[in-house]
C-alpha positions as CSV (number, residue, x, y, z in Angstrom):
1,M,-19.5,16.8,-1.7
2,V,-22.0,14.1,-1.1
3,I,-21.9,13.8,2.7
4,A,-22.4,10.0,2.7
5,L,-20.3,7.6,0.6
6,A,-21.6,4.2,-0.5
7,W,-18.5,2.1,-0.1
8,G,-20.1,-1.0,-1.5
9,K,-23.2,-0.7,0.7
10,E,-26.8,0.3,0.0
11,W,-27.4,4.0,0.9
12,A,-30.6,6.0,0.6
13,Y,-29.8,9.7,0.4
14,Q,-32.6,12.0,1.7
15,H,-30.5,15.0,0.7
16,F,-27.1,16.1,-0.2
17,V,-25.0,19.1,0.7
18,V,-22.5,20.8,-1.6
19,K,-19.8,22.8,0.2
20,H,-18.3,25.1,-2.3
21,K,-16.1,28.1,-1.5
22,F,-14.1,30.4,-3.7
23,R,-11.4,32.6,-2.3
24,G,-8.3,34.0,-4.1
25,G,-8.9,32.0,-7.3
26,Q,-9.1,28.7,-5.3
27,H,-11.7,26.1,-5.1
28,R,-11.6,24.9,-1.5
29,W,-12.7,21.5,-0.3
30,G,-12.5,20.3,3.3
31,W,-11.0,17.0,2.3
32,F,-8.6,17.9,-0.5
33,G,-7.5,21.4,0.5
34,P,-7.0,24.1,-2.1
35,I,-7.3,23.1,-5.8
36,P,-6.7,25.6,-8.6
37,L,-9.9,26.1,-10.5
38,L,-9.0,28.3,-13.4
39,A,-12.5,29.8,-12.8
40,H,-13.7,33.0,-14.5
41,N,-17.3,32.3,-13.6
42,E,-17.5,31.1,-10.0
43,Y,-21.3,30.7,-10.0
44,L,-21.2,28.6,-13.1
45,C,-18.6,26.3,-11.5
46,W,-20.8,26.0,-8.4
47,Q,-23.6,24.7,-10.7
48,V,-21.2,22.2,-12.3
49,T,-20.3,20.9,-8.9
50,G,-23.9,20.6,-7.9
51,A,-24.7,18.7,-11.1
52,H,-21.7,16.4,-10.5
53,E,-22.7,15.5,-7.0
54,F,-26.4,15.1,-7.9
55,F,-25.4,12.6,-10.6
56,H,-23.7,10.6,-7.8
57,T,-27.0,10.3,-6.0
58,I,-28.6,9.1,-9.2
59,Q,-25.9,6.5,-9.6
60,D,-26.3,5.1,-6.1
61,L,-30.1,5.5,-5.6
62,G,-30.9,4.1,-9.0
63,Y,-28.2,1.6,-9.6
64,G,-26.1,1.0,-6.5
65,V,-22.7,1.5,-8.1
66,L,-21.2,4.3,-6.0
67,R,-18.0,2.5,-4.8
68,A,-14.5,3.9,-4.7
69,R,-13.0,1.0,-6.6
70,D,-15.2,2.0,-9.6
71,G,-13.8,5.5,-9.7
72,F,-13.2,5.6,-13.4
73,L,-16.8,4.8,-14.0
74,I,-18.5,6.8,-11.3
75,E,-16.4,9.9,-11.3
76,G,-15.8,10.0,-15.0
77,T,-19.5,9.8,-15.8
78,A,-20.3,12.4,-13.1
79,V,-17.9,14.9,-14.7
80,W,-19.3,14.0,-18.1
81,A,-22.9,14.6,-17.0
82,S,-22.1,17.9,-15.4
83,Y,-20.4,19.2,-18.5
84,E,-23.2,18.0,-20.7
85,I,-25.7,20.0,-18.6
86,F,-23.4,23.1,-18.4
87,S,-21.5,22.8,-21.7
88,R,-20.1,26.3,-21.6
89,A,-18.4,25.6,-18.3
90,G,-15.7,23.3,-19.6
91,P,-12.8,25.7,-20.1
92,D,-13.4,27.3,-16.7
93,C,-14.3,24.4,-14.4
94,T,-11.8,21.6,-15.3
95,V,-10.3,20.4,-12.0
96,G,-9.0,16.9,-12.6
97,A,-10.5,16.9,-16.1
98,R,-7.4,16.8,-18.3
99,H,-5.3,14.1,-16.6
100,L,-5.7,11.7,-19.5
101,L,-3.8,14.2,-21.6
102,L,-1.2,14.9,-18.8
103,G,0.4,11.5,-18.5
104,A,-2.3,9.6,-16.6
105,T,-3.0,7.0,-19.3
106,D,-1.0,4.1,-17.7
107,V,-2.5,4.0,-14.2
108,D,-4.6,1.4,-12.5
109,L,-8.2,2.2,-13.4
110,K,-9.4,0.2,-10.4
111,K,-7.8,2.6,-8.0
112,Y,-9.3,5.9,-6.9
113,T,-7.0,8.6,-8.3
114,F,-7.6,11.9,-9.9
115,S,-7.2,10.2,-13.3
116,A,-10.8,8.8,-12.6
117,Y,-12.1,12.3,-13.1
118,G,-10.1,12.7,-16.3
119,G,-12.0,9.6,-17.5
120,W,-14.8,12.0,-18.5
121,L,-13.0,12.4,-21.8
122,F,-13.5,8.7,-22.5
123,W,-17.2,8.8,-21.5
124,R,-17.8,11.8,-23.7
125,Y,-16.0,10.1,-26.6
126,V,-18.2,7.0,-26.2
127,A,-21.4,8.9,-25.7
128,D,-20.8,11.1,-28.7
129,R,-20.3,8.2,-31.0
130,Y,-22.4,5.4,-29.6
131,G,-25.7,6.6,-28.3
132,G,-25.4,9.7,-26.0
133,A,-26.9,9.8,-22.6
134,E,-29.2,6.9,-23.4
135,L,-26.1,4.7,-23.7
136,I,-24.8,5.7,-20.3
137,R,-28.2,5.0,-18.8
138,R,-28.4,1.6,-20.4
139,L,-24.9,0.8,-19.1
140,F,-25.9,1.6,-15.5
141,E,-29.1,-0.5,-16.0
142,A,-26.9,-3.4,-17.2
143,I,-24.4,-3.4,-14.5
144,K,-26.7,-2.7,-11.5
145,T,-24.5,-3.6,-8.5
146,E,-21.9,-5.5,-10.4
147,G,-19.5,-2.5,-10.5
148,W,-16.0,-2.8,-11.9
149,P,-16.0,-6.5,-12.9
150,A,-19.0,-5.9,-15.2
151,W,-18.9,-2.4,-16.7
152,R,-16.3,-3.0,-19.4
153,R,-18.0,-6.2,-20.5
154,E,-21.4,-4.7,-20.6
155,L,-20.2,-1.5,-22.3
156,G,-18.7,-3.7,-25.1
157,K,-22.0,-5.4,-25.5
158,L,-23.9,-2.1,-25.8
159,V,-21.5,-0.7,-28.5
160,G,-21.1,-4.0,-30.3
161,K,-17.3,-4.4,-30.0
162,P,-14.9,-5.7,-27.3
163,F,-13.8,-3.2,-24.8
164,L,-10.2,-3.3,-25.8
165,E,-11.1,-2.3,-29.3
166,L,-13.2,0.6,-28.0
167,W,-10.5,1.7,-25.6
168,T,-7.9,1.6,-28.4
169,E,-10.2,3.6,-30.6
170,F,-10.3,6.2,-27.9
171,A,-6.5,6.2,-27.5
172,V,-6.1,6.9,-31.2
173,A,-8.6,9.7,-30.9
174,L,-6.4,11.3,-28.1
175,A,-3.4,11.3,-30.4
176,A,-5.4,12.6,-33.3
177,R,-7.1,15.3,-31.3
178,D,-10.4,13.8,-32.4
179,L,-12.4,14.9,-29.4
180,R,-15.1,17.4,-28.9
181,D,-13.8,20.7,-27.6
182,A,-10.2,19.8,-28.6
183,Q,-9.8,23.5,-29.4
184,W,-9.5,24.3,-25.7
185,L,-8.7,20.9,-24.1
186,Y,-5.3,20.6,-25.7
187,P,-4.1,24.2,-25.3
188,R,-5.1,24.1,-21.6
189,A,-3.1,20.9,-21.1
190,E,-0.1,22.3,-23.0
191,E,0.0,25.1,-20.3
192,E,1.0,22.4,-17.8
193,T,3.4,20.2,-19.8
194,S,5.5,20.2,-22.9
195,Y,3.9,17.5,-25.1
196,V,0.2,16.5,-25.2
197,P,-0.7,13.7,-24.9
198,V,2.3,13.0,-22.8
199,P,4.7,10.5,-24.5
200,V,7.0,7.9,-23.0
201,F,9.5,8.5,-25.8
202,I,10.4,11.5,-27.9
203,G,12.8,11.1,-30.9
204,E,13.5,11.7,-34.6
205,W,13.7,9.7,-37.7
206,T,16.9,10.9,-39.5
207,G,17.2,8.1,-41.9
208,Q,20.9,7.6,-41.0
209,K,20.8,4.5,-38.8
210,A,18.4,2.1,-37.2
211,L,16.9,3.0,-33.9
212,T,15.6,0.5,-31.3
213,I,13.3,2.1,-28.8
214,E,13.2,0.0,-25.7
215,Q,13.2,2.5,-22.8
216,S,11.5,5.7,-21.9
217,N,13.4,8.9,-22.3
218,W,10.7,11.3,-21.1
219,G,9.6,11.9,-17.5
220,N,5.9,11.6,-16.7
221,P,4.6,14.8,-15.1
222,Y,1.4,13.3,-13.7
223,P,2.6,12.7,-10.1
224,Q,3.8,16.3,-9.9
225,I,0.6,17.7,-11.4
226,C,-1.7,15.5,-9.3
227,S,-2.2,16.6,-5.7
228,R,-0.1,14.3,-3.4
229,R,-2.7,14.0,-0.6
230,S,-4.6,11.1,0.8
231,L,-8.4,11.2,1.4
232,E,-9.0,10.0,4.9
233,G,-12.1,9.9,7.0
234,E,-14.9,7.9,8.6
235,T,-18.4,7.2,7.3
236,S,-21.0,5.5,9.5
237,G,-18.2,3.9,11.6
238,L,-16.2,2.7,8.6
239,Q,-12.7,4.1,8.5
240,W,-11.1,4.5,5.0
241,T,-8.2,5.9,3.2
242,I,-7.9,6.6,-0.5
243,E,-4.6,7.5,-2.3
244,T,-5.7,10.2,-4.7
245,C,-2.5,10.0,-6.7
246,P,-0.5,6.9,-7.9
247,A,2.7,6.1,-6.2
248,P,5.9,7.1,-8.1
249,E,6.8,3.5,-8.8
250,E,3.5,3.1,-10.6
251,I,4.5,5.7,-13.2
252,I,7.0,5.0,-15.9
253,N,10.0,7.4,-15.7
254,A,12.8,8.3,-18.0
255,G,15.3,5.4,-18.4
256,A,12.7,2.8,-17.4
257,P,12.1,-0.2,-19.8
258,L,9.1,0.2,-22.0
259,V,6.3,-1.6,-20.2
260,V,2.6,-0.8,-20.3
261,R,2.2,-1.5,-16.6
262,H,-1.6,-1.7,-16.2
263,P,-4.4,-3.4,-18.0
264,Y,-5.8,-1.0,-20.6
265,G,-2.9,1.3,-20.1
266,I,-2.0,3.6,-23.0
267,H,1.5,4.7,-24.2
268,F,2.4,7.3,-26.8
269,L,5.7,7.4,-28.6
270,R,6.4,10.7,-30.4
271,I,8.6,10.6,-33.4
272,T,9.4,13.6,-35.7
273,P,10.3,12.7,-39.3
274,K,13.5,14.5,-40.4
275,S,14.3,12.4,-43.5
276,E,12.6,11.6,-46.8
277,K,14.0,8.0,-46.7
278,S,11.5,5.3,-46.3
279,L,10.8,4.2,-42.7
280,A,10.1,0.6,-41.6
281,L,8.5,0.3,-38.2
282,R,8.6,-3.0,-36.4
283,F,6.8,-3.6,-33.1
284,R,7.8,-6.4,-30.8
285,G,5.8,-7.1,-27.7
286,S,5.7,-9.8,-25.0
287,P,3.7,-12.8,-26.4
288,D,1.6,-13.0,-23.3
289,T,0.2,-9.5,-23.8
290,E,-2.6,-8.6,-26.1
291,F,-1.3,-5.4,-27.7
292,R,-3.0,-3.0,-30.1
293,V,-0.6,-0.6,-31.9
294,H,-1.5,2.3,-34.3
295,I,0.5,5.0,-36.0
296,V,-1.2,8.4,-35.9
297,A,0.4,10.6,-38.5
298,Q,-0.1,14.3,-38.7
299,R,0.1,15.9,-42.2
300,L,1.4,19.3,-43.0
301,S,-2.2,20.4,-43.4
302,G,-2.9,19.4,-39.8
303,S,-5.1,16.5,-40.7
304,Y,-4.4,13.0,-39.4
305,E,-4.0,9.5,-40.9
306,V,-4.2,6.3,-38.9
307,F,-2.2,3.2,-39.7
308,P,-2.5,-0.1,-37.8
309,L,0.9,-1.7,-36.9
310,T,0.4,-5.4,-36.3
311,E,4.1,-6.3,-36.7
312,E,6.0,-4.4,-39.4
313,C,5.2,-2.0,-42.2
314,V,6.7,0.8,-44.3
315,L,6.0,4.5,-44.6
316,S,7.4,5.4,-48.0
317,Q,7.2,9.2,-47.5
318,P,7.6,10.0,-43.8
319,A,8.6,13.6,-44.6
320,A,5.0,14.1,-45.7
321,Y,4.1,14.1,-42.0
322,T,5.1,16.6,-39.3
323,L,4.6,14.1,-36.5
324,L,4.1,10.4,-35.9
325,H,2.5,9.1,-32.7
326,V,2.8,5.4,-32.1
327,V,-0.1,4.5,-29.9
328,V,0.3,1.3,-27.8
329,T,-2.6,-0.1,-25.7
330,R,-2.8,-3.5,-23.9
331,G,-5.5,-5.8,-22.7
332,E,-6.2,-7.5,-19.4
333,K,-3.4,-10.0,-19.3
334,G,0.4,-10.1,-19.8
335,S,3.6,-8.3,-18.7
336,G,3.2,-5.4,-21.1
337,E,6.8,-5.3,-22.2
338,Y,7.5,-4.1,-25.8
339,Q,10.0,-2.4,-28.1
340,L,9.8,-0.5,-31.4
341,N,12.4,-0.6,-34.2
342,L,12.9,2.1,-36.8
343,Q,15.1,1.6,-39.8
344,Q,15.3,1.8,-43.6
345,P,13.5,-1.2,-45.2
346,Q,15.8,-4.2,-45.6
347,N,13.2,-6.4,-47.3
348,P,11.6,-5.1,-50.5
349,D,8.6,-7.3,-49.8
350,L,7.6,-5.5,-46.6
351,P,4.0,-4.3,-46.8
352,Q,3.2,-0.6,-46.9
353,C,1.4,0.8,-43.9
354,Q,-2.3,1.0,-44.9
355,H,-4.2,3.9,-43.4
356,L,-7.6,3.3,-41.8
357,A,-9.0,6.8,-42.1
358,H,-8.4,10.4,-42.7
359,R,-9.3,12.7,-39.8
């Protein structure tokens, strides 16, 4: 760990110390206690930790952004950097790295939780498609000490699209398994929970009757997967406490109304087609919320098609797909309430769902 924490102040590190112990298959930190590491190569994971912590010193010495409230930015990019340097370490050294696949997609990104570490998937996605390490460097140059209020805006400027559009693009990629190293990321996540990415609803289209989806029927495993400890301590006379996991009431549970609770939260609704009858999908969201909705459809071949769902459209041959993911993201404002209706088309003039791309 880096022995000094910035906490919104200017710090000049003269050195940093990494405390790294392995015993009985555990990665042991003084603050967090034992964390399973899945490590087959302990020395390699030690190098990954060193790279991660060294990147924090670069963040703070060079750009002054090492603050707990910016966890998704600082921890996500630090994990990203360490895996870029030690690319073969990914499958073995993934503490906290898969939480965006394990139900942590609707949490407050301005709070310091383990989902911040899982944010490396987002930063890898962005870097792979929009400029690599140079993009990340330019982002830190742009935000300087602005931190959380600025990084989404500045990132949007650098990639040439609003952040909500970029975030939605990433959410679709999670459902379509369109990520580098998907061949091990998803199997590892599936060892810990039944469906990946974790949905808020699981159901079938049987073609028999209309279905209104307005509440979750699937429990979120993230609070159980995430370590339920607080990080407490004192740095240079400043006492602090960080909740490393979200409170249970912050996570949508089975039976709860469908609400994307947090700005830039992501929901996945998983529907299995069981009928050849045409399927009309209608999305209704609270008018004060800026939603983005897409259907990610998996073909029998394993490839994916993506369809935007602005209000209502028809899939004429749903049985051509083995799985439909309805991906819902929201912007900064609004209540986040929504529902999804599935039924046979009642209006012959309804538009067909138009796919954006084959994946």
